[in-house]
C-alpha positions in Angstrom: 0.0 0.0 0.0 1.4 3.3 -1.0 0.9 6.2 1.4 1.0 9.8 0.3 2.9 12.3 2.4 0.6 14.9 3.9 0.5 18.2 2.0 2.5 20.9 3.6 0.6 24.1 4.5 1.2 26.9 2.2 0.8 29.4 5.0 4.3 30.6 6.0 5.4 30.0 9.5 6.9 33.1 11.0 6.4 32.1 14.6 9.7 30.5 15.2 11.4 33.7 16.2 9.6 36.2 18.6 11.7 39.1 17.3 10.5 38.3 13.7 6.9 38.4 15.0 7.4 41.9 16.6 8.8 43.3 13.3 6.1 41.7 11.2 3.2 42.9 13.4 4.7 46.4 13.7 4.7 46.9 9.9 1.4 45.2 9.5 -0.3 47.4 12.1 1.3 50.7 11.2 1.4 50.3 7.4 4.9 51.5 6.9 8.6 50.7 7.8 9.1 54.2 9.2 6.1 54.1 11.6 7.1 50.5 12.6 10.7 51.8 13.3 9.3 54.5 15.6 7.1 52.0 17.5 10.0 49.6 17.9 12.6 52.3 18.7 14.9 51.4 15.9 15.8 52.6 12.4 13.7 52.3 9.3 16.5 50.6 7.5 16.7 48.0 10.2 13.0 47.2 9.8 13.4 46.9 6.1 16.4 44.5 6.4 14.6 42.4 9.0 11.4 42.0 6.8 13.5 41.2 3.7 15.5 38.6 5.6 12.3 37.1 7.0 10.8 36.9 3.5 13.9 35.2 2.1 13.9 32.7 5.0 10.2 31.9 4.4 10.3 32.0 0.6 7.1 34.1 0.7 6.3 37.8 0.2 4.8 39.3 3.3 3.9 42.8 2.2 2.8 44.6 -1.0 3.8 48.3 -1.3 0.9 50.6 -2.2 0.6 54.3 -2.5 -0.9 54.5 0.9 1.7 52.2 2.6 2.5 48.6 3.2 -0.3 46.0 3.0 -0.1 42.4 4.2 -0.2 39.8 1.4 -2.8 37.0 1.4 -0.1 34.5 2.3 1.0 36.5 5.4 -2.6 37.3 6.4 -3.0 33.6 7.3 -0.7 33.9 10.3 -1.9 37.3 11.5 -4.2 35.8 14.2 -1.4 33.5 15.5 1.1 36.3 15.5 -1.3 38.6 17.4 -2.0 35.8 19.9 1.7 35.3 20.4 2.1 39.1 21.0 -0.6 39.1 23.5 0.8 36.2 25.5 4.4 37.5 25.3 3.5 40.9 26.5 1.4 39.5 29.3 4.4 37.6 30.5 6.6 40.8 30.2 4.1 42.8 32.1 3.9 40.2 34.9 7.7 40.0 35.2 8.0 43.8 35.1 5.6 44.1 38.0 7.7 41.6 40.0 11.0 43.3 39.1 12.9 44.6 42.1 15.9 45.8 40.3 16.7 49.5 40.5 18.5 49.4 37.2 17.4 49.4 33.5 15.3 51.4 31.2 12.0 53.2 32.0 10.1 54.6 29.0 8.0 57.7 29.4 5.7 58.9 26.7 4.9 62.6 26.6 3.9 65.3 24.1 6.7 67.4 22.7 5.8 70.6 24.6 5.6 69.2 28.1 8.7 67.0 27.5 10.9 69.8 26.3 9.6 72.6 28.6 9.0 70.8 31.8 9.8 67.1 32.1 13.4 66.8 30.8 14.8 69.7 32.8 13.5 67.9 36.0 15.1 64.5 35.3 18.6 65.5 36.5 17.6 65.0 40.2 16.1 61.6 39.3 19.5 60.7 37.7 21.3 61.6 40.9 18.9 59.5 43.0 18.8 56.5 40.8 22.0 56.5 38.7 21.4 53.0 37.2 18.0 53.8 35.9 18.0 55.0 32.3 15.0 57.2 31.4 13.9 57.1 27.8 11.5 59.9 26.8 9.4 59.1 23.8 8.1 62.3 22.4 5.0 62.6 20.1 1.2 63.0 20.0 0.6 59.3 19.2 -0.9 57.3 22.0 1.5 54.5 22.8 0.2 51.2 24.1 1.2 50.6 27.7 -0.3 47.0 27.5 2.3 46.0 24.9 5.0 48.0 26.8 5.6 50.6 24.0 6.0 52.8 27.1 6.0 52.2 30.9 4.2 55.3 31.8 2.8 58.3 30.0 1.8 62.0 30.5 -1.5 62.5 28.7 -4.1 65.3 28.3 -7.1 62.9 28.5 -8.2 60.2 30.9 -7.7 56.7 29.5 -10.7 54.4 29.6 -8.9 51.0 29.8 -9.7 49.0 32.9 -6.0 48.0 33.4 -4.7 51.6 33.1 -4.1 53.4 36.4 -4.5 57.2 36.0 -4.0 60.1 38.3 -4.9 63.7 37.5 -1.8 65.7 38.4 -2.8 69.1 37.3 -4.3 71.2 34.5 -3.5 74.1 32.3 -5.1 76.7 30.1 -4.2 77.6 26.5 -3.2 81.2 25.7 -2.2 83.2 22.6 1.4 84.3 22.7 3.8 86.4 20.7 7.5 87.4 21.1 8.3 90.7 22.8 9.6 92.0 19.4 6.4 91.1 17.6 4.3 92.7 20.3 6.3 95.9 20.3 6.1 96.2 16.5 2.5 95.1 15.8 0.8 95.2 19.2 -1.3 92.4 20.7 -4.9 91.4 19.8 -7.5 92.2 22.4 -10.1 89.8 21.1 -10.4 86.8 18.8 -11.9 89.0 16.1 -8.7 91.1 16.0 -6.6 88.0 15.1 -7.6 88.7 11.5 -5.1 91.6 11.7 -2.2 89.5 12.8 0.3 87.0 11.4 -0.4 83.5 12.5 1.8 80.5 13.2 -0.4 77.5 12.7 0.2 74.4 14.8 -1.8 72.0 12.7 -1.9 69.1 15.2 -4.2 71.2 17.4 -6.9 71.1 14.7 -7.8 67.5 15.6 -8.7 68.5 19.2 -12.3 69.5 19.9 -11.2 71.6 22.9 -9.1 73.8 20.5 -12.1 74.8 18.4 -12.0 78.6 19.3 -8.4 78.9 18.1 -8.8 76.5 15.2 -11.7 78.5 13.8 -9.7 81.7 14.1 -6.7 80.2 12.4 -8.8 78.7 9.6 -10.4 82.0 8.6 -7.1 83.9 8.8 -5.5 85.2 5.6 -2.2 85.8 7.3 -0.8 82.4 8.0 3.0 82.7 7.8 4.0 79.3 8.9 2.5 75.8 9.4 3.9 72.9 11.3 2.8 69.8 13.1 5.5 70.3 15.7 4.9 72.3 18.9 8.6 72.9 19.3 8.9 74.3 15.7 5.8 76.5 16.2 7.4 77.9 19.4 10.7 78.6 17.6 8.8 80.5 14.9 6.9 82.6 17.5 10.1 83.3 19.4 11.7 84.4 16.1 8.9 87.0 15.7 7.0 85.4 12.8 3.6 85.8 14.4 1.1 84.7 17.1 0.3 81.2 18.1 -1.4 79.3 20.9 0.5 77.4 23.6 -0.1 76.0 27.1 -0.3 78.8 29.6 2.9 77.6 31.3 4.9 78.2 28.1 6.1 81.6 29.3 7.7 80.1 32.4 10.9 79.3 30.5 10.6 81.5 27.4 10.2 85.2 27.1 6.7 85.5 25.6 3.9 88.1 25.7 0.5 86.7 26.4 -2.6 88.3 24.7 -5.4 89.3 27.1 -7.8 86.9 25.5 -9.6 84.1 27.5 -9.9 81.2 25.1 -11.8 79.2 27.8 -9.7 76.2 27.0 -8.6 74.1 30.0 -6.9 70.7 29.7 -6.3 68.1 32.4 -2.9 66.4 32.8 -2.9 62.6 33.6 0.0 60.5 34.7 -0.9 57.0 33.6 0.7 53.5 33.9 -0.3 49.9 33.6 -1.5 48.1 36.7 0.7 45.0 36.0 3.9 46.9 35.5 3.7 49.9 37.8 4.8 47.9 40.9 8.2 47.1 39.5 10.8 48.9 41.5 12.4 51.2 39.0 9.0 52.0 37.3 7.5 52.7 40.7 10.4 55.0 41.6 10.0 57.0 38.4 6.2 57.3 38.8 6.6 58.5 42.4 9.4 61.0 41.4 7.3 62.5 38.5 4.2 62.8 40.7 6.3 64.7 43.3 7.5 67.1 40.6 3.9 67.7 39.5 3.0 68.3 43.1 5.8 70.8 43.6 4.9 72.7 40.4 1.2 72.4 40.6 0.4 75.9 41.9 2.8 77.7 39.7 2.6 75.6 36.5 -0.4 73.4 36.5 -3.4 75.0 38.1 -6.3 76.7 36.5 -9.2 77.8 38.8 -10.0 76.0 42.0 -10.8 72.5 40.7 -9.9 69.8 43.3 -6.9 67.7 42.6 -6.9 63.9 42.6 -3.4 62.5 42.8 -4.1 59.4 44.8 -4.8 57.0 42.0 -1.3 56.2 40.6 
């Protein structure tokens, strides 16, 4: 009797190497090598090389390049669910071990927006370095919301309250938004006294703010302006343009603490809360806990001067 060998699956097996799975899923979920590199904290060329090497090893093409980005091929789509399950299991193990970690050495990743990272957070990390010299703080700057569950970051400073049940959040302050100009601009052109007067002034447009419902008063004024002199999606670049005297823009009210700026006497009625967030499974690890406690204390010290609008009660007990 002649037996026929079972047919081999045509679905490529990429699950033999966890690192391969991470790179594959990062590109599949972000749709580009560059975005995957940002997520994985590596270089775009490294992502490209890893995917090419994986394709050669498997003898299968994993991605098709389209005008809008990278798209998973039908062959690779067959293992997406397995890869995602592997990611979920692996990160659950990582979170559990991180929560048990008693070592006061290693990396702690903090996600923060560009403005608060540059103007407030980074200048206050020197004392943390003195207290815990073996802890390396990695500040991940950007408006994207990193996933604490998959440990893209260990904690984050955010301007909205997360809704996930496993995320621990503490409101550590709030701030208003104000219109600012450089002293040189204010001296030459004066300052607007109302939103209507913005039509007479040059505007530096920070485009990332347009996506925020709370920023509607400013967004509407910027959209109807015929005197936009500069556009950018970077708060730091917008600040540099304003400091150089290009025009007016809107920034958090604490921005004038470190930089010589003139504030327009216009109440935008925009107040944003600041939340310090972490994951319940990782925030008990020694070094992560130490960094959380340190940053909370810095917010507490600076709350009255930097992060307080009105008389709203503070709730710092959650983290």
